[in-house]
N, C-alpha and C positions, 0 to 999 in steps of 0.2 A: 541261874543256879548251876546248871550243867557246865557252863564255862568256868565258873569258880572251882568246881570239882575237878575239871580236867587240868587245871593249872597245878594241882597237887599230885597228878598222876604222871607216869612216864611210859613211853613206848606204845604198844598196841592197845593197852587199856585206855590211854588218853585218846587215841584215835577212835576207839569204839564209842566213848562218851561223846565226843564231838560229832560223830556220825549220827548218833541217836538224837542229839540236839538239832542237827540239821533236818532230820526227818520230821521232827516235831514242828519245826518252823514251817516246813513245806506243807505239812498237813493243815496247819493253822491258816496259811495263805489260801489253800484250796477251799477250806470251809468258808472263809470270808468271801471268796469269789462266788461260790455257789449262793451264799446268803444274799449277796448284792444282786445276783440275777433273779432270785425269787422275790425279793423285796428291796427294790432300789432305794438308795438314800435320797431323802428329799432336801 
């Protein structure tokens, strides 16, 4: 959704939205990694 929004934006606002999207993805990866360590997949 953030990628689609950024395609309609120009300049610094576009970069800001893409940066926020990247932070969200990194947070999701971090949470998944912690969950895998707490409860490994079978």
